[in-house]
C-alpha positions as CSV (number, residue, x, y, z in Angstrom):
1,M,-37.3,-20.5,-0.5
2,N,-39.8,-21.5,-3.2
3,N,-39.0,-24.4,-5.6
4,T,-36.4,-25.7,-3.2
5,S,-36.4,-28.6,-0.7
6,S,-36.8,-28.2,3.0
7,T,-33.2,-29.3,3.4
8,D,-32.1,-26.4,1.2
9,I,-34.1,-24.0,3.3
10,V,-32.6,-25.2,6.5
11,E,-29.0,-25.0,5.0
12,W,-29.8,-21.6,3.7
13,N,-30.8,-20.3,7.1
14,Q,-27.9,-21.9,8.8
15,L,-25.4,-20.4,6.4
16,W,-26.9,-16.9,6.6
17,H,-26.6,-17.1,10.3
18,A,-23.0,-18.3,10.0
19,V,-21.9,-15.4,7.8
20,R,-23.7,-12.8,9.9
21,E,-22.0,-14.1,13.0
22,N,-18.6,-14.3,11.4
23,P,-18.4,-12.3,8.1
24,E,-14.8,-13.5,7.7
25,D,-16.0,-17.1,7.2
26,F,-15.2,-17.5,3.5
27,Q,-16.2,-21.2,3.4
28,S,-19.7,-20.4,4.6
29,W,-20.0,-17.6,2.1
30,E,-19.0,-20.0,-0.6
31,Q,-21.5,-22.6,0.5
32,L,-24.2,-19.9,0.7
33,I,-23.6,-18.9,-2.9
34,R,-23.8,-22.6,-3.9
35,V,-27.2,-23.0,-2.2
36,A,-28.5,-19.7,-3.7
37,E,-27.6,-20.9,-7.2
38,L,-29.5,-24.2,-6.7
39,T,-32.6,-22.1,-7.7
40,K,-31.1,-21.1,-11.0
41,G,-33.6,-21.6,-13.8
42,T,-36.5,-22.1,-11.5
43,T,-36.3,-18.9,-9.5
44,T,-39.2,-16.8,-8.3
45,L,-38.8,-13.1,-7.8
46,R,-38.1,-13.7,-4.2
47,N,-35.4,-16.3,-5.0
48,E,-33.7,-13.8,-7.4
49,S,-33.7,-11.1,-4.8
50,Q,-32.1,-13.5,-2.3
51,V,-29.4,-14.6,-4.8
52,E,-28.6,-10.9,-5.5
53,T,-28.4,-10.2,-1.8
54,V,-25.9,-13.1,-1.3
55,Y,-23.7,-11.9,-4.2
56,D,-23.8,-8.2,-3.2
57,S,-23.1,-9.0,0.4
58,F,-20.2,-11.3,-0.5
59,L,-18.6,-9.0,-3.0
60,T,-18.9,-6.1,-0.7
61,K,-16.9,-8.1,1.8
62,F,-14.5,-9.7,-0.7
63,P,-14.3,-7.2,-3.6
64,L,-11.0,-8.6,-4.9
65,C,-12.5,-12.0,-5.6
66,F,-12.7,-11.7,-9.4
67,V,-14.1,-15.2,-10.0
68,Y,-17.3,-14.3,-8.2
69,W,-17.8,-11.1,-10.2
70,K,-17.7,-13.3,-13.3
71,K,-20.2,-15.8,-11.8
72,Y,-22.5,-12.9,-10.7
73,A,-22.4,-11.4,-14.2
74,D,-23.2,-14.7,-15.8
75,W,-26.1,-15.2,-13.4
76,K,-27.4,-11.6,-14.1
77,M,-27.1,-12.3,-17.9
78,D,-29.2,-15.5,-17.5
79,I,-31.9,-13.9,-15.3
80,Y,-32.1,-10.2,-16.4
81,G,-30.1,-9.9,-19.6
82,E,-27.2,-7.8,-21.0
83,A,-27.8,-4.5,-19.3
84,E,-27.7,-5.9,-15.8
85,A,-24.7,-8.2,-16.5
86,E,-22.8,-5.1,-17.8
87,K,-23.5,-3.3,-14.6
88,V,-21.9,-6.2,-12.6
89,Y,-18.8,-6.1,-14.9
90,E,-18.5,-2.4,-14.4
91,R,-18.7,-2.9,-10.6
92,G,-16.1,-5.7,-10.8
93,V,-13.5,-3.9,-12.8
94,S,-13.9,-0.9,-10.5
95,A,-13.3,-3.1,-7.5
96,I,-10.3,-5.0,-8.9
97,R,-9.0,-2.8,-11.7
98,N,-5.9,-4.9,-12.3
99,S,-7.5,-8.3,-12.9
100,I,-6.5,-9.4,-16.3
101,D,-9.0,-12.2,-16.2
102,L,-12.0,-10.1,-15.4
103,W,-11.1,-7.5,-18.0
104,N,-10.8,-10.3,-20.6
105,H,-14.2,-11.7,-19.6
106,Y,-15.7,-8.3,-19.9
107,C,-14.2,-7.7,-23.3
108,D,-15.5,-11.1,-24.5
109,F,-18.9,-10.1,-23.2
110,A,-18.8,-6.8,-24.9
111,Q,-18.0,-8.2,-28.3
112,N,-21.3,-10.1,-28.2
113,Q,-23.3,-6.9,-27.5
114,P,-24.5,-5.0,-30.6
115,G,-23.5,-1.4,-30.6
116,K,-21.0,-1.7,-27.8
117,D,-17.8,0.3,-28.3
118,V,-15.4,-2.6,-27.8
119,R,-12.3,-0.7,-28.7
120,E,-13.0,1.9,-26.1
121,L,-13.4,-0.9,-23.5
122,F,-10.1,-2.5,-24.6
123,E,-8.4,0.9,-24.1
124,R,-9.8,1.2,-20.6
125,A,-8.5,-2.2,-19.9
126,A,-5.1,-1.4,-21.3
127,K,-4.8,1.5,-18.9
128,D,-5.4,-0.8,-15.9
129,V,-3.7,-4.0,-16.9
130,G,-1.6,-3.3,-20.0
131,L,1.6,-2.7,-18.0
132,D,1.4,-5.9,-16.0
133,F,4.4,-8.1,-16.4
134,F,2.1,-11.0,-17.3
135,S,-0.4,-9.0,-19.4
136,H,0.1,-11.1,-22.6
137,P,-3.4,-12.8,-22.3
138,F,-4.9,-9.3,-22.5
139,W,-2.8,-8.1,-25.4
140,D,-3.4,-11.3,-27.3
141,K,-7.1,-10.7,-27.0
142,Y,-6.8,-7.0,-28.1
143,L,-4.6,-8.0,-31.1
144,E,-7.1,-10.7,-32.1
145,Y,-9.9,-8.1,-32.1
146,E,-7.9,-5.7,-34.2
147,E,-6.9,-8.4,-36.7
148,I,-10.6,-9.2,-37.2
149,H,-12.3,-5.8,-36.8
150,G,-9.5,-3.4,-37.6
151,T,-9.7,-1.3,-40.8
152,S,-6.3,-2.5,-42.0
153,S,-3.0,-4.1,-41.0
154,L,-2.0,-0.7,-39.8
155,S,-4.3,-0.9,-36.8
156,V,-2.5,-4.0,-35.7
157,L,0.8,-2.4,-36.3
158,H,-0.1,0.7,-34.2
159,L,-1.1,-1.6,-31.4
160,L,2.1,-3.6,-31.7
161,D,4.1,-0.3,-31.6
162,R,2.8,0.2,-28.1
163,I,3.2,-3.4,-26.9
164,V,6.9,-4.0,-28.0
165,V,8.2,-1.3,-25.6
166,I,6.5,-2.8,-22.5
167,P,8.8,-5.0,-20.3
168,M,6.8,-8.2,-20.0
169,H,7.1,-11.9,-19.9
170,Q,6.5,-12.6,-23.6
171,Y,8.1,-9.5,-25.1
172,A,10.1,-11.5,-27.6
173,R,7.0,-13.0,-29.2
174,Y,5.4,-9.6,-29.8
175,Y,8.7,-8.3,-31.1
176,E,8.8,-11.0,-33.8
177,K,5.2,-10.4,-34.8
178,W,5.9,-6.6,-35.0
179,R,9.2,-7.0,-37.0
180,Q,7.6,-9.4,-39.5
181,L,4.6,-7.2,-40.0
182,R,6.7,-4.1,-40.7
183,S,8.8,-6.1,-43.2
184,T,5.6,-6.7,-45.3
185,L,4.5,-3.1,-45.4
186,L,5.5,-0.2,-47.5
187,L,8.1,2.0,-45.9
188,E,5.7,5.0,-45.5
189,D,3.3,2.6,-43.7
190,A,5.9,0.9,-41.5
191,L,7.6,4.0,-40.4
192,G,4.9,6.6,-40.7
193,P,5.2,9.8,-42.8
194,D,6.9,11.9,-40.2
195,V,9.6,9.4,-39.3
196,L,10.1,8.6,-43.0
197,E,10.7,12.2,-43.8
198,I,13.2,12.6,-41.0
199,Q,15.1,9.5,-41.9
200,M,15.3,10.5,-45.6
201,E,16.7,13.9,-44.7
202,T,19.3,12.3,-42.5
203,I,20.4,9.9,-45.2
204,K,20.6,12.7,-47.8
205,K,22.9,14.7,-45.6
206,E,25.1,11.7,-45.1
207,K,25.3,10.5,-48.7
208,C,24.3,13.6,-50.7
209,D,23.6,12.0,-54.1
210,I,21.7,8.8,-53.6
211,S,19.5,6.9,-56.0
212,E,15.9,5.9,-55.2
213,D,16.8,2.2,-54.8
214,D,19.7,3.0,-52.6
215,M,17.5,5.2,-50.5
216,K,15.0,2.4,-49.9
217,K,17.8,0.0,-48.9
218,A,19.3,2.6,-46.6
219,L,15.8,3.2,-45.0
220,R,15.3,-0.6,-44.5
221,V,18.7,-0.8,-42.8
222,R,17.9,2.1,-40.5
223,M,14.4,0.6,-39.8
224,E,16.0,-2.8,-38.9
225,D,18.6,-1.0,-36.7
226,D,15.8,0.8,-34.9
227,E,13.9,-2.4,-34.4
228,Q,16.9,-4.0,-32.8
229,S,17.3,-1.0,-30.5
230,V,13.7,-1.4,-29.4
231,Y,14.3,-5.1,-28.8
232,N,17.5,-4.5,-26.8
233,K,15.9,-1.9,-24.7
234,T,12.8,-3.9,-23.9
235,Q,14.9,-7.0,-23.2
236,E,17.1,-5.0,-20.8
237,E,14.1,-3.6,-18.9
238,T,12.4,-7.0,-18.8
239,N,15.5,-8.7,-17.4
240,K,15.8,-6.0,-14.7
241,R,12.2,-6.8,-13.5
242,W,12.6,-10.6,-13.9
243,V,14.9,-10.5,-10.8
244,F,11.9,-9.6,-8.7
245,E,9.2,-11.4,-10.7
246,A,11.0,-14.7,-10.3
247,E,10.7,-14.3,-6.5
248,I,6.9,-13.7,-6.5
249,K,5.2,-16.9,-5.4
250,R,1.7,-15.6,-4.9
251,T,0.0,-12.9,-7.1
252,Y,-3.4,-13.4,-5.6
253,F,-4.7,-12.9,-2.0
254,H,-5.0,-15.6,0.6
255,V,-5.7,-15.8,4.3
256,K,-2.3,-17.3,4.8
257,P,0.1,-14.4,5.5
258,L,3.0,-13.8,3.1
259,D,6.4,-14.7,4.4
260,K,9.1,-12.1,5.0
261,P,11.1,-12.9,1.9
262,Q,8.0,-12.3,-0.2
263,L,7.2,-9.0,1.5
264,L,10.8,-7.9,1.2
265,N,10.8,-8.7,-2.5
266,W,7.7,-6.6,-3.0
267,K,9.4,-3.8,-1.1
268,K,12.5,-4.0,-3.2
269,Y,10.5,-4.3,-6.4
270,L,8.5,-1.1,-5.6
271,D,11.7,0.7,-4.7
272,F,13.2,-0.3,-8.0
273,E,10.2,0.9,-10.0
274,E,10.0,4.1,-8.1
275,S,13.7,4.7,-8.9
276,A,13.0,4.1,-12.6
277,G,10.5,7.0,-12.4
278,N,7.7,6.0,-14.7
279,S,4.5,7.0,-12.9
280,Q,2.2,4.7,-14.8
281,R,4.4,1.7,-14.1
282,I,4.8,2.6,-10.5
283,K,1.0,2.9,-10.0
284,A,0.5,-0.4,-11.9
285,L,2.9,-2.2,-9.7
286,Y,1.5,-0.8,-6.4
287,E,-2.0,-1.9,-7.5
288,R,-0.7,-5.4,-8.3
289,C,1.2,-5.6,-5.0
290,L,-1.9,-4.5,-3.1
291,V,-3.8,-7.6,-4.2
292,S,-1.5,-10.1,-2.5
293,C,-0.6,-7.6,0.2
294,A,-4.0,-6.1,0.7
295,E,-3.9,-6.6,4.5
296,Y,-0.5,-5.0,5.0
297,E,-0.9,-1.4,6.2
298,D,2.7,-0.5,5.3
299,F,2.2,-1.0,1.6
300,W,-0.9,1.1,1.6
301,L,1.0,3.9,3.4
302,C,3.9,3.7,1.0
303,Y,1.5,3.9,-2.0
304,G,-0.4,6.9,-0.5
305,H,2.9,8.6,0.4
306,W,4.2,8.2,-3.2
307,L,0.9,9.5,-4.7
308,I,0.9,12.5,-2.4
309,S,4.6,13.3,-3.0
310,H,3.8,13.4,-6.7
311,E,0.6,15.5,-6.2
312,F,-1.9,12.7,-7.1
313,L,-4.0,13.8,-4.1
314,E,-7.3,12.4,-5.3
315,E,-5.8,9.0,-6.1
316,A,-4.1,9.0,-2.7
317,K,-7.4,9.7,-1.0
318,I,-9.1,6.9,-2.9
319,A,-6.2,4.5,-2.0
320,Y,-6.5,5.4,1.7
321,E,-10.2,5.0,1.7
322,R,-10.0,1.6,0.1
323,A,-7.5,0.6,2.8
324,V,-9.5,2.0,5.7
325,Y,-13.1,1.0,4.7
326,T,-12.5,-2.2,2.8
327,F,-9.2,-4.0,3.3
328,L,-7.6,-3.3,6.6
329,A,-8.7,-4.3,10.1
330,S,-10.2,-1.5,12.3
331,D,-7.2,-1.5,14.6
332,K,-4.9,-0.2,11.8
333,F,-4.5,3.4,13.1
334,K,-1.7,4.8,10.9
335,I,-3.7,4.6,7.7
336,K,-6.7,6.3,9.4
337,I,-4.5,9.1,10.5
338,A,-3.0,9.4,7.1
339,L,-6.4,9.7,5.5
340,A,-7.5,12.3,8.1
341,C,-4.4,14.4,7.4
342,L,-5.0,14.2,3.6
343,L,-8.6,15.3,4.1
344,E,-7.4,18.2,6.3
345,E,-5.0,19.2,3.6
346,E,-7.9,19.4,1.2
347,D,-9.8,21.6,3.8
348,N,-12.3,18.8,4.4
349,I,-12.1,19.5,8.1
350,E,-15.3,17.9,9.2
351,E,-14.6,14.6,7.4
352,A,-11.1,14.5,9.0
353,R,-12.6,15.2,12.4
354,K,-15.1,12.4,11.9
355,I,-12.3,9.9,11.3
356,Y,-10.6,10.9,14.6
357,S,-13.9,10.9,16.5
358,T,-15.1,7.5,15.2
359,T,-11.8,5.9,15.8
360,L,-11.6,7.2,19.4
361,E,-15.1,6.1,20.1
362,K,-14.1,2.6,19.4
363,Y,-10.5,2.9,20.8
364,P,-10.7,5.7,23.4
365,N,-7.2,5.0,24.7
366,Q,-5.3,4.8,21.4
367,T,-2.4,7.1,22.2
368,E,-1.2,7.7,18.7
369,T,-4.7,8.7,17.4
370,I,-5.3,10.9,20.5
371,L,-2.0,12.8,19.9
372,N,-2.7,13.3,16.2
373,Y,-6.2,14.4,17.1
374,I,-4.9,17.0,19.6
375,Y,-2.5,18.4,17.0
376,F,-5.3,18.4,14.4
377,E,-7.5,20.5,16.6
378,G,-4.5,22.7,17.5
379,R,-4.0,23.4,13.8
380,Q,-7.7,24.5,13.5
381,N,-7.5,26.7,16.6
382,S,-4.2,27.1,18.5
383,Q,-6.2,27.9,21.7
384,Q,-7.6,24.4,21.7
385,F,-4.3,22.6,22.2
386,E,-3.6,23.2,25.9
387,P,-7.2,22.4,27.2
388,L,-7.5,19.4,25.0
389,I,-4.1,17.8,25.9
390,K,-4.8,18.5,29.6
391,K,-8.1,16.8,29.3
392,Y,-6.3,13.6,28.2
393,I,-3.6,14.1,30.9
394,D,-6.3,14.1,33.5
395,S,-8.1,11.1,31.9
396,A,-9.1,8.4,34.3
397,T,-8.8,5.7,31.6
398,L,-5.3,6.3,30.2
399,D,-2.4,4.4,31.7
400,N,0.6,6.2,33.3
401,S,2.9,5.7,30.3
402,S,0.4,7.5,28.0
403,K,-0.2,10.3,30.5
404,S,3.5,10.9,30.9
405,Y,3.8,10.9,27.2
406,F,1.2,13.6,26.8
407,I,2.8,15.7,29.6
408,V,6.1,15.6,27.6
409,Q,4.1,16.9,24.6
410,L,2.8,19.7,26.7
411,A,6.3,20.6,27.8
412,R,7.5,20.6,24.2
413,H,4.6,22.9,23.3
414,Y,5.9,25.4,25.9
415,Q,9.5,24.9,24.6
416,Q,8.4,25.8,21.1
417,N,6.6,28.9,22.3
418,G,9.7,30.2,24.2
419,Q,8.3,29.3,27.7
420,S,11.4,27.5,28.9
421,D,10.6,28.0,32.6
422,K,7.2,26.4,32.2
423,A,8.7,23.6,30.2
424,R,11.4,22.9,32.9
425,D,8.8,22.9,35.6
426,I,6.8,20.3,33.7
427,Y,9.8,18.1,33.1
428,L,10.7,18.2,36.7
429,S,7.2,17.3,37.6
430,V,6.7,14.5,35.1
431,T,10.0,12.8,36.1
432,Q,9.0,13.0,39.7
433,Q,5.4,11.8,39.1
434,Y,6.4,9.1,36.6
435,P,10.1,8.3,37.4
436,E,9.9,5.0,35.4
437,S,9.3,6.9,32.1
438,K,12.4,6.7,30.0
439,Y,10.8,8.9,27.4
440,A,10.3,11.7,29.9
441,W,13.8,11.5,31.2
442,L,15.4,11.6,27.7
443,N,13.2,14.6,26.7
444,Y,14.2,16.3,29.9
445,I,17.9,15.8,29.2
446,N,17.5,16.9,25.6
447,F,15.7,20.0,26.7
448,E,18.5,21.0,29.1
449,Q,21.3,20.2,26.6
450,N,19.6,22.5,24.1
451,Y,18.8,25.2,26.6
452,F,19.9,28.6,25.3
453,D,21.0,30.2,28.6
454,L,24.7,29.3,28.7
455,K,25.3,30.6,32.2
456,A,22.7,28.3,33.7
457,K,23.2,25.5,31.2
458,E,25.8,23.4,33.0
459,E,23.9,23.6,36.3
460,H,20.6,22.5,34.7
461,I,22.2,19.7,32.7
462,Q,24.0,18.3,35.7
463,L,20.8,18.4,37.7
464,A,18.9,16.5,34.9
465,F,21.6,13.9,34.6
466,D,22.0,13.5,38.4
467,K,18.3,13.0,38.8
468,A,18.1,10.4,36.0
469,R,21.2,8.3,37.0
470,N,20.1,8.3,40.7
471,C,16.5,7.4,39.9
472,K,15.9,3.9,41.4
473,S,12.7,3.4,39.4
474,L,14.7,3.2,36.2
475,E,16.4,0.0,35.0
476,P,20.2,-0.2,35.6
477,D,20.9,-0.5,31.9
478,F,19.0,2.7,31.2
479,R,20.8,4.5,34.0
480,A,24.1,3.3,32.6
481,D,23.1,4.7,29.2
482,V,22.3,8.1,30.8
483,L,25.7,8.1,32.6
484,H,27.5,7.2,29.4
485,R,25.7,10.1,27.6
486,Y,26.5,12.5,30.5
487,K,30.2,11.6,30.3
488,K,30.2,12.0,26.6
489,Y,28.6,15.4,26.9
490,I,31.1,16.6,29.5
491,L,34.0,15.3,27.4
492,E,32.7,17.0,24.2
493,R,31.1,20.2,25.5
494,G,31.5,20.4,29.2
495,L,33.0,23.5,30.8
496,S,34.9,21.7,33.7
497,V,37.2,18.7,33.9
498,R,36.3,18.5,37.5
499,L,32.9,17.0,36.5
500,L,34.6,14.6,34.1
501,N,36.8,13.3,36.9
502,R,33.9,12.7,39.1
503,V,31.7,10.6,36.8
504,S,31.4,7.1,38.4
505,P,32.4,4.2,36.2
506,T,30.3,1.8,38.3
507,L,26.9,2.0,36.5
508,S,28.4,1.9,33.1
509,Q,29.8,-1.5,33.9
510,L,26.3,-2.9,34.7
511,S,25.4,-2.7,31.0
512,G,26.8,-5.1,28.6
513,E,27.2,-2.2,26.1
514,S,28.2,1.4,26.5
515,G,26.0,4.1,25.0
516,I,22.4,4.2,24.0
517,K,21.4,1.9,21.2
518,R,20.2,3.9,18.2
519,G,16.9,3.4,16.6
520,A,15.2,5.9,14.4
521,T,15.9,8.4,17.3
522,E,16.8,7.8,20.9
523,E,13.6,9.1,22.3
524,N,11.4,7.1,19.9
525,R,12.7,3.9,21.5
526,Y,10.8,4.9,24.6
527,I,7.5,6.4,23.2
528,P,4.9,4.7,25.4
529,Y,2.3,3.9,22.8
530,P,0.1,0.9,23.6
531,K,1.2,-2.0,21.5
532,Q,-0.5,-2.1,18.2
533,A,-1.5,-5.4,16.7
534,R,0.3,-6.1,13.5
535,Y,1.0,-9.1,11.4
536,D,4.1,-10.8,12.5
537,S,5.3,-11.3,9.0
538,T,5.2,-7.6,8.1
539,P,8.8,-6.3,7.5
540,T,9.6,-3.3,9.6
541,S,11.5,-1.8,6.7
542,S,8.3,-1.1,4.9
543,A,7.1,1.2,7.7
544,N,9.9,3.7,7.4
545,I,7.9,6.5,5.9
546,T,6.5,9.8,7.0
547,V,2.8,10.4,6.3
548,L,1.9,14.2,6.4
549,A,1.5,15.3,10.0
550,S,1.1,11.8,11.4
551,V,3.2,11.0,14.5
552,P,5.6,8.1,13.8
553,I,5.1,4.8,15.5
554,P,8.0,3.9,17.8
555,N,10.6,1.5,16.5
556,D,10.8,-0.4,19.8
557,I,7.1,-1.4,20.1
558,S,7.0,-5.1,19.6
559,S,4.0,-6.6,17.6
560,T,1.4,-8.8,19.0
561,K,0.4,-11.7,16.8
562,T,-3.1,-11.7,15.3
563,D,-4.9,-13.8,12.7
564,P,-5.3,-11.8,9.5
565,A,-8.7,-10.8,8.4
566,S,-10.0,-13.2,5.8
567,Y,-10.2,-11.0,2.8
568,Y,-10.0,-12.7,-0.6
569,S,-8.9,-11.4,-4.0
570,G,-8.7,-12.4,-7.6
571,A,-6.0,-14.7,-9.0
572,H,-4.6,-13.7,-12.3
573,T,-4.5,-16.5,-14.9
574,Y,-1.1,-15.7,-16.4
575,G,-0.6,-18.9,-18.3
576,Y,2.9,-19.3,-16.8
577,P,4.0,-22.5,-15.0
578,Y,4.8,-21.1,-11.6
579,Q,1.9,-18.7,-11.4
580,A,-1.4,-19.5,-9.6
581,Q,-4.1,-20.2,-12.1
582,G,-7.5,-18.5,-12.2
583,S,-9.7,-19.6,-9.3
584,Y,-10.3,-19.6,-5.6
585,G,-9.8,-21.4,-2.3
586,A,-9.0,-25.1,-2.2
587,D,-11.3,-25.3,-5.2
588,Y,-11.2,-21.8,-6.5
589,Y,-7.5,-21.0,-6.7
590,G,-7.2,-23.5,-9.5
591,H,-4.8,-25.8,-7.5
592,S,-4.9,-27.7,-4.3
593,A,-3.9,-26.4,-0.9
594,A,-0.8,-28.6,-1.1
595,N,0.4,-26.4,-4.0
596,W,0.0,-23.1,-2.3
597,Q,3.1,-21.0,-2.3
598,G,4.1,-18.1,-0.1
């Protein structure tokens, strides 16, 4: 690098090598930016290009890191001027839309640019951060702008009219400012002509003959009553949310996983906001949650599911794409399947197929993705289902549990198409070929219990139960469960007490409990998907959703522990004692590692 020492060149090369070898190494990225900025003020064109490359590469990897968007914009301003700095701000607020700090910096920047429509920028920011519980730094800045540049005090009043109904941390301060301002204005200005007319008509109906002075007094009383109603309502809504806000220990993202109470609090908070039914507030809370919970697939799935259920399909697609291509590890398969299903719903078939194919190129034995891909192709052409699933059944790379699972899916396919004899033959074959498959046995039993031929029903059911409880490849507890289920079936729906009297009690005593433990469904407990790596702190309750046509992940699959990917995000400077303040890492979070919470 020109104008730099040989030591800097060596360090530059070492750090570039480090981040290329391990893109998750945030510390090396941070040091690389520091070395790049040593050239500031003495840069050649080559140096400038290198600095840009560092920032662009870093912020592509860590787009939620709002501090570095600000640093990059400042650098662009120094080197290239206003237009280039503005481009960086635009990229930044697109990457982390709910960063109050970044929007405030952008608005400060815009106010110093001649001809810039600052009010329009404030309105864009209000849409993205105005409903945040700690949005008061933004609203303070917007009010300050209106007080200086507004045409009259009415512009401030109209802004306060919007603010005082938002449940937020400092709602009472805005209420007092609003109430005091209204008290200094003429009634027609404070109330507005339409409201004033309605109020006057109401008072005249109540009091008939009323003097002008008495009318003004009555209007003032009504205005004060309305103000108190606004305050009471906002206070009530704020208090409802404070229950959840008080439990949030980390509003930014960090490599350290959130603990279970934090994740559960986010889940409860989102459930509460969804039940309240305000779409804008729900979106705002999800976006805020997905800064600190950016690596947790369940929250992305919940967000996408909510958006889809309310027909915000384009926003759902954008959310899924952010999760798949930026924030989640490549072994998060549910979110990829969800995105593929949404693309399919939009008739974007080739893009959906590409997601399945690229995933299976990297993870060729991922059972859940394979199954969803088979059904995807079956929906495009029903003739493709059988040959495709048989291809995977005959695969030399899949394990026995996956193969038996696909064989059961083929049997179900025949069931649904009224080919019961074919289905029965497959069940008999799969339980003989893979006798250890609990999933196959349960599906076989379910099939016979639901078989429509009443004359043959008892014989087939007895055969299925006999085979299962006498199969030595199955664990004693599972065979005891099968026996318990058989006895229960005979008792409730059996045709002969003779069978009931001949059910052996021996196996049922081997199990410490009687009856099959219930998960989401009995058979889901035995779906033989390969174990999928998930963060050990992710609450299972968050995953209890259905995503379009995606096959649900089994409830009994235990998680393998893995280190979370080192994605970083912006920390909101809320100006409130327990909140993390504005910067990152040990240096950039604004507090030391000893003070990290969560």
